[in-house]
RONU-201717 format. One record per residue (C-alpha): x, y, z; residue number from 1. Coordinates in pm, whole numbers, plus 50000, padded with zeros to 5 digits. Example, Ala and Ser with C-alpha at 12.3 -4.5 7.8 and 13.67 -1.06 7.14 Angstrom:
2
<x = 51230	y = 49550	z = 50780	n = 1>
<x = 51367	y = 49894	z = 50714	n = 2>
//
This chain:
358
<x = 49751	y = 49147	z = 51753	n = 1>
<x = 49571	y = 49362	z = 52014	n = 2>
<x = 49333	y = 49621	z = 51871	n = 3>
<x = 49201	y = 49946	z = 52012	n = 4>
<x = 48834	y = 49864	z = 52060	n = 5>
<x = 48749	y = 50227	z = 52131	n = 6>
<x = 48809	y = 50280	z = 51757	n = 7>
<x = 48718	y = 49942	z = 51605	n = 8>
<x = 48370	y = 49950	z = 51765	n = 9>
<x = 48285	y = 50306	z = 51654	n = 10>
<x = 47988	y = 50341	z = 51418	n = 11>
<x = 48066	y = 50449	z = 51063	n = 12>
<x = 47915	y = 50801	z = 51069	n = 13>
<x = 48123	y = 50886	z = 51374	n = 14>
<x = 48441	y = 50749	z = 51217	n = 15>
<x = 48373	y = 50938	z = 50897	n = 16>
<x = 48315	y = 51269	z = 51080	n = 17>
<x = 48636	y = 51230	z = 51276	n = 18>
<x = 48833	y = 51142	z = 50963	n = 19>
<x = 48698	y = 51455	z = 50793	n = 20>
<x = 48822	y = 51660	z = 51088	n = 21>
<x = 49160	y = 51485	z = 51078	n = 22>
<x = 49197	y = 51573	z = 50709	n = 23>
<x = 49098	y = 51933	z = 50781	n = 24>
<x = 49361	y = 51947	z = 51057	n = 25>
<x = 49621	y = 51828	z = 50807	n = 26>
<x = 49579	y = 52118	z = 50563	n = 27>
<x = 49842	y = 52352	z = 50713	n = 28>
<x = 50099	y = 52072	z = 50713	n = 29>
<x = 50030	y = 51952	z = 50356	n = 30>
<x = 50083	y = 52291	z = 50185	n = 31>
<x = 50186	y = 52393	z = 49925	n = 32>
<x = 50180	y = 52084	z = 49701	n = 33>
<x = 49888	y = 51886	z = 49844	n = 34>
<x = 49550	y = 52058	z = 49867	n = 35>
<x = 49383	y = 51780	z = 50069	n = 36>
<x = 49112	y = 51748	z = 49807	n = 37>
<x = 48780	y = 51585	z = 49889	n = 38>
<x = 48881	y = 51306	z = 49652	n = 39>
<x = 49254	y = 51243	z = 49609	n = 40>
<x = 49249	y = 51163	z = 49237	n = 41>
<x = 49584	y = 51309	z = 49129	n = 42>
<x = 49422	y = 51574	z = 48908	n = 43>
<x = 49512	y = 51871	z = 49129	n = 44>
<x = 49828	y = 51726	z = 49281	n = 45>
<x = 50163	y = 51891	z = 49218	n = 46>
<x = 50372	y = 51625	z = 49389	n = 47>
<x = 50373	y = 51392	z = 49085	n = 48>
<x = 50705	y = 51466	z = 48910	n = 49>
<x = 50603	y = 51345	z = 48562	n = 50>
<x = 50508	y = 51626	z = 48324	n = 51>
<x = 50142	y = 51534	z = 48262	n = 52>
<x = 50060	y = 51313	z = 48565	n = 53>
<x = 49881	y = 51085	z = 48318	n = 54>
<x = 49948	y = 50755	z = 48494	n = 55>
<x = 49864	y = 50890	z = 48840	n = 56>
<x = 49526	y = 51017	z = 48721	n = 57>
<x = 49459	y = 50695	z = 48528	n = 58>
<x = 49506	y = 50487	z = 48844	n = 59>
<x = 49206	y = 50659	z = 48998	n = 60>
<x = 48981	y = 50706	z = 48695	n = 61>
<x = 49010	y = 50347	z = 48570	n = 62>
<x = 48937	y = 50210	z = 48916	n = 63>
<x = 48615	y = 50412	z = 48925	n = 64>
<x = 48496	y = 50232	z = 48610	n = 65>
<x = 48471	y = 49912	z = 48813	n = 66>
<x = 48131	y = 49876	z = 48980	n = 67>
<x = 48006	y = 49635	z = 49247	n = 68>
<x = 47703	y = 49410	z = 49202	n = 69>
<x = 47441	y = 49395	z = 49479	n = 70>
<x = 47338	y = 49058	z = 49624	n = 71>
<x = 47163	y = 49068	z = 49961	n = 72>
<x = 46951	y = 48755	z = 49925	n = 73>
<x = 47147	y = 48509	z = 50137	n = 74>
<x = 47142	y = 48373	z = 50490	n = 75>
<x = 47300	y = 48655	z = 50682	n = 76>
<x = 47313	y = 48792	z = 51034	n = 77>
<x = 47396	y = 49101	z = 51233	n = 78>
<x = 47718	y = 49160	z = 51043	n = 79>
<x = 47944	y = 48952	z = 51266	n = 80>
<x = 47943	y = 48680	z = 50999	n = 81>
<x = 48140	y = 48910	z = 50764	n = 82>
<x = 48507	y = 48818	z = 50803	n = 83>
<x = 48761	y = 49041	z = 50629	n = 84>
<x = 49054	y = 48877	z = 50808	n = 85>
<x = 49364	y = 48747	z = 50632	n = 86>
<x = 49671	y = 48545	z = 50728	n = 87>
<x = 49992	y = 48675	z = 50578	n = 88>
<x = 50345	y = 48545	z = 50637	n = 89>
<x = 50239	y = 48376	z = 50959	n = 90>
<x = 50047	y = 48676	z = 51096	n = 91>
<x = 49673	y = 48733	z = 51122	n = 92>
<x = 49524	y = 49073	z = 51026	n = 93>
<x = 49173	y = 49218	z = 51041	n = 94>
<x = 49176	y = 49318	z = 50676	n = 95>
<x = 49390	y = 49288	z = 50360	n = 96>
<x = 49496	y = 49652	z = 50389	n = 97>
<x = 49837	y = 49817	z = 50434	n = 98>
<x = 49982	y = 50166	z = 50427	n = 99>
<x = 50236	y = 50220	z = 50149	n = 100>
<x = 50600	y = 50325	z = 50219	n = 101>
<x = 50701	y = 50693	z = 50235	n = 102>
<x = 51053	y = 50825	z = 50280	n = 103>
<x = 51201	y = 51173	z = 50329	n = 104>
<x = 50885	y = 51312	z = 50482	n = 105>
<x = 51033	y = 51665	z = 50493	n = 106>
<x = 51109	y = 51654	z = 50119	n = 107>
<x = 50766	y = 51555	z = 49994	n = 108>
<x = 50594	y = 51753	z = 50268	n = 109>
<x = 50802	y = 52061	z = 50365	n = 110>
<x = 50552	y = 52182	z = 50626	n = 111>
<x = 50530	y = 51849	z = 50808	n = 112>
<x = 50497	y = 51868	z = 51184	n = 113>
<x = 50697	y = 51545	z = 51226	n = 114>
<x = 51059	y = 51574	z = 51340	n = 115>
<x = 51171	y = 51308	z = 51092	n = 116>
<x = 51106	y = 50976	z = 50925	n = 117>
<x = 51116	y = 50773	z = 51245	n = 118>
<x = 50841	y = 50981	z = 51405	n = 119>
<x = 50629	y = 50983	z = 51090	n = 120>
<x = 50653	y = 50608	z = 51034	n = 121>
<x = 50596	y = 50536	z = 51403	n = 122>
<x = 50262	y = 50718	z = 51373	n = 123>
<x = 50174	y = 50505	z = 51069	n = 124>
<x = 50272	y = 50179	z = 51235	n = 125>
<x = 50112	y = 50264	z = 51570	n = 126>
<x = 49788	y = 50368	z = 51400	n = 127>
<x = 49759	y = 50071	z = 51167	n = 128>
<x = 49839	y = 49831	z = 51453	n = 129>
<x = 49560	y = 49986	z = 51661	n = 130>
<x = 49302	y = 49849	z = 51417	n = 131>
<x = 49470	y = 49518	z = 51344	n = 132>
<x = 49659	y = 49583	z = 51020	n = 133>
<x = 50015	y = 49696	z = 50939	n = 134>
<x = 50222	y = 49902	z = 50698	n = 135>
<x = 50536	y = 49927	z = 50488	n = 136>
<x = 50840	y = 50137	z = 50579	n = 137>
<x = 51055	y = 50331	z = 50329	n = 138>
<x = 51399	y = 50345	z = 50176	n = 139>
<x = 51559	y = 50625	z = 49976	n = 140>
<x = 51872	y = 50841	z = 49981	n = 141>
<x = 52013	y = 50884	z = 50331	n = 142>
<x = 52072	y = 50606	z = 50582	n = 143>
<x = 51836	y = 50739	z = 50850	n = 144>
<x = 51544	y = 50725	z = 50607	n = 145>
<x = 51576	y = 50346	z = 50613	n = 146>
<x = 51706	y = 50275	z = 50962	n = 147>
<x = 51480	y = 50515	z = 51152	n = 148>
<x = 51153	y = 50366	z = 51022	n = 149>
<x = 51306	y = 50018	z = 51058	n = 150>
<x = 51357	y = 50094	z = 51428	n = 151>
<x = 50987	y = 50179	z = 51452	n = 152>
<x = 50907	y = 49851	z = 51278	n = 153>
<x = 51128	y = 49663	z = 51522	n = 154>
<x = 50928	y = 49815	z = 51807	n = 155>
<x = 50626	y = 49640	z = 51654	n = 156>
<x = 50804	y = 49303	z = 51663	n = 157>
<x = 50873	y = 49323	z = 51291	n = 158>
<x = 50503	y = 49324	z = 51196	n = 159>
<x = 50526	y = 49514	z = 50871	n = 160>
<x = 50732	y = 49521	z = 50552	n = 161>
<x = 51039	y = 49739	z = 50493	n = 162>
<x = 51103	y = 49839	z = 50133	n = 163>
<x = 51457	y = 49842	z = 49990	n = 164>
<x = 51529	y = 50029	z = 49668	n = 165>
<x = 51724	y = 49885	z = 49377	n = 166>
<x = 52074	y = 49989	z = 49485	n = 167>
<x = 52391	y = 49792	z = 49401	n = 168>
<x = 52355	y = 49433	z = 49524	n = 169>
<x = 52599	y = 49462	z = 49816	n = 170>
<x = 52416	y = 49768	z = 49948	n = 171>
<x = 52083	y = 49586	z = 49931	n = 172>
<x = 52229	y = 49285	z = 50108	n = 173>
<x = 52349	y = 49502	z = 50395	n = 174>
<x = 51995	y = 49636	z = 50436	n = 175>
<x = 51858	y = 49283	z = 50417	n = 176>
<x = 52085	y = 49197	z = 50710	n = 177>
<x = 51938	y = 49487	z = 50910	n = 178>
<x = 51587	y = 49368	z = 50824	n = 179>
<x = 51665	y = 49017	z = 50944	n = 180>
<x = 51805	y = 49155	z = 51269	n = 181>
<x = 51479	y = 49347	z = 51315	n = 182>
<x = 51282	y = 49024	z = 51271	n = 183>
<x = 51055	y = 49155	z = 50994	n = 184>
<x = 50788	y = 48925	z = 50853	n = 185>
<x = 50887	y = 48997	z = 50489	n = 186>
<x = 51116	y = 49227	z = 50291	n = 187>
<x = 51002	y = 49447	z = 50002	n = 188>
<x = 51222	y = 49530	z = 49705	n = 189>
<x = 51121	y = 49851	z = 49524	n = 190>
<x = 51227	y = 49763	z = 49168	n = 191>
<x = 51031	y = 50037	z = 48987	n = 192>
<x = 51221	y = 50315	z = 49165	n = 193>
<x = 51470	y = 50321	z = 48876	n = 194>
<x = 51248	y = 50573	z = 48695	n = 195>
<x = 51217	y = 50823	z = 48980	n = 196>
<x = 51373	y = 51154	z = 48868	n = 197>
<x = 51618	y = 51171	z = 49159	n = 198>
<x = 51723	y = 50805	z = 49115	n = 199>
<x = 51703	y = 50770	z = 48738	n = 200>
<x = 51963	y = 50789	z = 48461	n = 201>
<x = 52096	y = 51133	z = 48561	n = 202>
<x = 51956	y = 51148	z = 48914	n = 203>
<x = 52132	y = 51229	z = 49242	n = 204>
<x = 52138	y = 50862	z = 49340	n = 205>
<x = 52189	y = 50550	z = 49133	n = 206>
<x = 51951	y = 50257	z = 49119	n = 207>
<x = 51966	y = 49972	z = 48869	n = 208>
<x = 51732	y = 49732	z = 48691	n = 209>
<x = 51819	y = 49372	z = 48779	n = 210>
<x = 51785	y = 49039	z = 48601	n = 211>
<x = 51617	y = 48731	z = 48747	n = 212>
<x = 51960	y = 48589	z = 48832	n = 213>
<x = 52071	y = 48913	z = 48999	n = 214>
<x = 51756	y = 48916	z = 49213	n = 215>
<x = 51823	y = 48555	z = 49313	n = 216>
<x = 52178	y = 48651	z = 49408	n = 217>
<x = 52060	y = 48956	z = 49601	n = 218>
<x = 51822	y = 48760	z = 49823	n = 219>
<x = 52041	y = 48449	z = 49857	n = 220>
<x = 52161	y = 48590	z = 50191	n = 221>
<x = 51823	y = 48557	z = 50367	n = 222>
<x = 51544	y = 48309	z = 50431	n = 223>
<x = 51292	y = 48588	z = 50494	n = 224>
<x = 51021	y = 48602	z = 50225	n = 225>
<x = 51070	y = 48887	z = 49979	n = 226>
<x = 50824	y = 49086	z = 49769	n = 227>
<x = 50903	y = 49266	z = 49443	n = 228>
<x = 50725	y = 49600	z = 49421	n = 229>
<x = 50667	y = 49749	z = 49077	n = 230>
<x = 50524	y = 49467	z = 48863	n = 231>
<x = 50296	y = 49586	z = 48581	n = 232>
<x = 50261	y = 49289	z = 48345	n = 233>
<x = 50207	y = 48914	z = 48348	n = 234>
<x = 50555	y = 48881	z = 48197	n = 235>
<x = 50706	y = 49071	z = 48489	n = 236>
<x = 50507	y = 48866	z = 48740	n = 237>
<x = 50637	y = 48540	z = 48593	n = 238>
<x = 50994	y = 48673	z = 48615	n = 239>
<x = 50934	y = 48759	z = 48981	n = 240>
<x = 50811	y = 48406	z = 49042	n = 241>
<x = 51118	y = 48264	z = 48870	n = 242>
<x = 51339	y = 48486	z = 49087	n = 243>
<x = 51192	y = 48327	z = 49400	n = 244>
<x = 50971	y = 48612	z = 49522	n = 245>
<x = 50696	y = 48518	z = 49766	n = 246>
<x = 50487	y = 48811	z = 49650	n = 247>
<x = 50465	y = 49107	z = 49416	n = 248>
<x = 50315	y = 49454	z = 49434	n = 249>
<x = 50127	y = 49550	z = 49120	n = 250>
<x = 50239	y = 49913	z = 49124	n = 251>
<x = 50347	y = 50195	z = 48895	n = 252>
<x = 50490	y = 50391	z = 49188	n = 253>
<x = 50177	y = 50611	z = 49199	n = 254>
<x = 50249	y = 50724	z = 48844	n = 255>
<x = 50576	y = 50887	z = 48951	n = 256>
<x = 50804	y = 50706	z = 48708	n = 257>
<x = 50624	y = 50687	z = 48373	n = 258>
<x = 50382	y = 50943	z = 48236	n = 259>
<x = 50181	y = 50722	z = 48001	n = 260>
<x = 50163	y = 50385	z = 48174	n = 261>
<x = 49856	y = 50174	z = 48237	n = 262>
<x = 49662	y = 50185	z = 48563	n = 263>
<x = 49731	y = 49907	z = 48809	n = 264>
<x = 49368	y = 49791	z = 48798	n = 265>
<x = 49399	y = 49742	z = 48420	n = 266>
<x = 49684	y = 49491	z = 48447	n = 267>
<x = 49578	y = 49320	z = 48769	n = 268>
<x = 49349	y = 49053	z = 48612	n = 269>
<x = 49613	y = 48927	z = 48368	n = 270>
<x = 49870	y = 48912	z = 48648	n = 271>
<x = 49627	y = 48717	z = 48864	n = 272>
<x = 49575	y = 48472	z = 48577	n = 273>
<x = 49952	y = 48430	z = 48537	n = 274>
<x = 50066	y = 48381	z = 48897	n = 275>
<x = 49758	y = 48376	z = 49122	n = 276>
<x = 49777	y = 48106	z = 49389	n = 277>
<x = 50154	y = 48074	z = 49348	n = 278>
<x = 50251	y = 48400	z = 49518	n = 279>
<x = 50083	y = 48681	z = 49711	n = 280>
<x = 49959	y = 48966	z = 49495	n = 281>
<x = 49962	y = 49315	z = 49651	n = 282>
<x = 49835	y = 49618	z = 49460	n = 283>
<x = 49830	y = 49996	z = 49500	n = 284>
<x = 49729	y = 50290	z = 49284	n = 285>
<x = 49426	y = 50518	z = 49322	n = 286>
<x = 49261	y = 50328	z = 49607	n = 287>
<x = 49063	y = 50581	z = 49813	n = 288>
<x = 48768	y = 50390	z = 49966	n = 289>
<x = 48690	y = 50049	z = 50109	n = 290>
<x = 48482	y = 49975	z = 49800	n = 291>
<x = 48797	y = 50033	z = 49592	n = 292>
<x = 48968	y = 49770	z = 49809	n = 293>
<x = 48681	y = 49531	z = 49731	n = 294>
<x = 48723	y = 49594	z = 49357	n = 295>
<x = 49096	y = 49521	z = 49367	n = 296>
<x = 49035	y = 49199	z = 49562	n = 297>
<x = 48768	y = 49092	z = 49314	n = 298>
<x = 49007	y = 49145	z = 49022	n = 299>
<x = 49288	y = 48942	z = 49172	n = 300>
<x = 49467	y = 49110	z = 49463	n = 301>
<x = 49534	y = 48943	z = 49798	n = 302>
<x = 49634	y = 49267	z = 49975	n = 303>
<x = 49565	y = 49632	z = 49890	n = 304>
<x = 49792	y = 49925	z = 49975	n = 305>
<x = 49696	y = 50293	z = 50009	n = 306>
<x = 49938	y = 50579	z = 49975	n = 307>
<x = 49887	y = 50955	z = 50000	n = 308>
<x = 49573	y = 50957	z = 50221	n = 309>
<x = 49780	y = 50794	z = 50492	n = 310>
<x = 50021	y = 51088	z = 50485	n = 311>
<x = 49726	y = 51323	z = 50535	n = 312>
<x = 49582	y = 51108	z = 50815	n = 313>
<x = 49916	y = 51105	z = 50997	n = 314>
<x = 49969	y = 51480	z = 50961	n = 315>
<x = 49615	y = 51556	z = 51077	n = 316>
<x = 49586	y = 51314	z = 51365	n = 317>
<x = 49910	y = 51120	z = 51413	n = 318>
<x = 49852	y = 50757	z = 51520	n = 319>
<x = 49486	y = 50813	z = 51605	n = 320>
<x = 49425	y = 50976	z = 51267	n = 321>
<x = 49586	y = 50679	z = 51095	n = 322>
<x = 49376	y = 50436	z = 51300	n = 323>
<x = 49052	y = 50623	z = 51226	n = 324>
<x = 49124	y = 50637	z = 50854	n = 325>
<x = 49212	y = 50266	z = 50849	n = 326>
<x = 48894	y = 50177	z = 51037	n = 327>
<x = 48689	y = 50378	z = 50787	n = 328>
<x = 48838	y = 50180	z = 50498	n = 329>
<x = 48787	y = 49847	z = 50679	n = 330>
<x = 48422	y = 49927	z = 50755	n = 331>
<x = 48361	y = 50024	z = 50391	n = 332>
<x = 48520	y = 49700	z = 50271	n = 333>
<x = 48311	y = 49493	z = 50513	n = 334>
<x = 47996	y = 49677	z = 50407	n = 335>
<x = 48073	y = 49607	z = 50039	n = 336>
<x = 48116	y = 49241	z = 50132	n = 337>
<x = 47780	y = 49238	z = 50309	n = 338>
<x = 47606	y = 49414	z = 50020	n = 339>
<x = 47744	y = 49165	z = 49767	n = 340>
<x = 47691	y = 48843	z = 49962	n = 341>
<x = 48060	y = 48786	z = 50035	n = 342>
<x = 48113	y = 48652	z = 50386	n = 343>
<x = 48490	y = 48603	z = 50356	n = 344>
<x = 48768	y = 48729	z = 50134	n = 345>
<x = 48768	y = 48409	z = 49926	n = 346>
<x = 48410	y = 48490	z = 49827	n = 347>
<x = 48518	y = 48817	z = 49662	n = 348>
<x = 48556	y = 48706	z = 49302	n = 349>
<x = 48538	y = 48876	z = 48965	n = 350>
<x = 48171	y = 48789	z = 48916	n = 351>
<x = 48089	y = 49042	z = 49191	n = 352>
<x = 48208	y = 49338	z = 48980	n = 353>
<x = 48143	y = 49484	z = 48636	n = 354>
<x = 48392	y = 49696	z = 48438	n = 355>
<x = 48195	y = 49975	z = 48271	n = 356>
<x = 48289	y = 50197	z = 47977	n = 357>
<x = 48190	y = 50530	z = 48134	n = 358>
//
């Protein structure tokens, strides 16, 4: 993967200043629901459709209770010895970081300056690729919401992961066929979408929970690795493993589907204990800084996904804004590695963090 060295070699203060300007530029496009807060914690956000936004806020607050331990007494160097790279589904990336999937950009962001979902997701994919990582693409009601972003993913030689919601099996299998034609490196299956208000019991669209056997049947039509997004317990992770998934996303859909659920960081360690080493563990939920990425890796994740800030970065700076924001997160992760004596990702273990009570 070719990176844009004009961005990847920028010093941190410069990257941070430019990202701040990108976020400021995004304000007119994010109104009225998103205020582009200094810290995107979910407290002031009106885009969470649950009544109290309890789970969304918990994702952030519980992650901030995890603290990183210093350890700078080791044989180091000028920083080039810190390797945040990861191999995933036959591809090599600069960091275990991905943008999360977003669909119907004009619905969740009425003042968007993007013409549609293809243009929005192209900015995400172009920007993440510029710094050596990749992203997910969305699925929701409306065919173009899936196929447009998938076209953008195809333009990147399939380097990324399209999500497919939990529709009837035949509908999912048709989308799997499109994914295989696009040559994607893996396929995501958004199983926790069944609680979204517009897709739930009396929603505008119908999605369905599926058994282990139904998931096996669904993905029997492809040899492409698949990932189940929306796992929040060790029990669920073991079911995903039984169903043949190559990976899972520990996710509560940003708190959009259940008001009083646990934070993803709270369930991550038990999931790691249950299936770690046997499948890839992705996680999202409240991650807002490279140090948050470090914490999630230390507690069991292989890959970390970030959501809403990527929308802001795209609105405020298109592909360059996405690349700058991604580089900021990567630098912060690498700095946390250096400050804790972790040269590679495998060195980031649970003994490098402490879970506090405050």
